[in-house]
C-alpha positions in Angstrom: 0.0 0.0 0.0 1.5 3.3 -1.0 2.1 6.2 1.3 0.3 8.4 -1.2 -2.9 6.3 -0.8 -2.6 6.6 3.0 -2.2 10.4 2.8 -5.1 10.8 0.4 -7.5 9.0 2.7 -6.1 10.6 5.8 -6.6 14.0 4.2 -10.2 13.2 3.4 -10.8 12.1 7.0 -9.3 15.2 8.4 -11.3 17.4 6.1 -14.6 15.6 6.5 -14.6 13.7 9.8 -17.3 11.0 10.3 -17.4 9.5 6.8 -17.8 5.8 6.1 -15.4 4.0 3.8 -17.9 4.2 1.0 -18.3 7.9 1.5 -14.5 8.4 1.5 -14.4 6.4 -1.8 -17.1 8.7 -3.3 -15.1 11.7 -2.2 -11.9 10.4 -3.8 -13.2 8.8 -7.0 -16.8 9.9 -7.5 -18.1 6.4 -7.1 -18.9 4.1 -4.1 -17.5 1.1 -6.0 -14.1 1.8 -4.4 -15.3 1.3 -0.9 -13.7 -2.1 -0.7 -10.4 -0.6 -1.7 -10.6 2.2 0.8 -11.5 0.0 3.8 -8.0 -1.7 4.0 -6.4 1.8 3.7 -8.5 2.9 6.6 -7.5 -0.2 8.6 -3.8 0.6 8.1 -4.4 4.2 9.2 -6.3 3.0 12.3 -3.6 0.5 13.2 -1.0 3.2 13.0 -3.1 5.6 15.1 -3.3 8.1 12.3 -7.2 8.0 12.3 -9.8 6.5 14.5 -12.7 4.1 13.7 -16.0 4.4 15.6 -19.2 2.5 15.3 -20.2 -1.2 15.5 -19.7 -1.9 11.8 -23.2 -2.9 10.9 -25.9 -1.4 8.7 -27.4 0.4 11.7 -24.1 1.7 13.0 -21.4 1.6 10.2 -17.8 2.3 10.9 -17.0 6.0 10.6 -13.6 7.5 10.5 -12.2 10.5 12.4 -8.8 12.2 12.8 -6.8 10.7 15.6 -7.2 12.5 18.9 -4.0 14.2 20.2 -3.1 12.4 23.3 -1.6 14.5 26.1 1.0 13.0 28.3 1.0 13.7 32.0 
């Protein structure tokens, strides 16, 4: 997975917090057909703490992506 793909998705999430993978795909490509390609990119960004995933992941509460919260150290 390219860093360019990660940055593109991360930029969309920062600019429009709360989108689903399908909505991110539409923002990037104009079609929802790329939702399956965006989801793994989101997973990498979540695993590296660059974005956050919220929701249960089902039709009633789909995963939505948000910029990572800045954690303050005590």
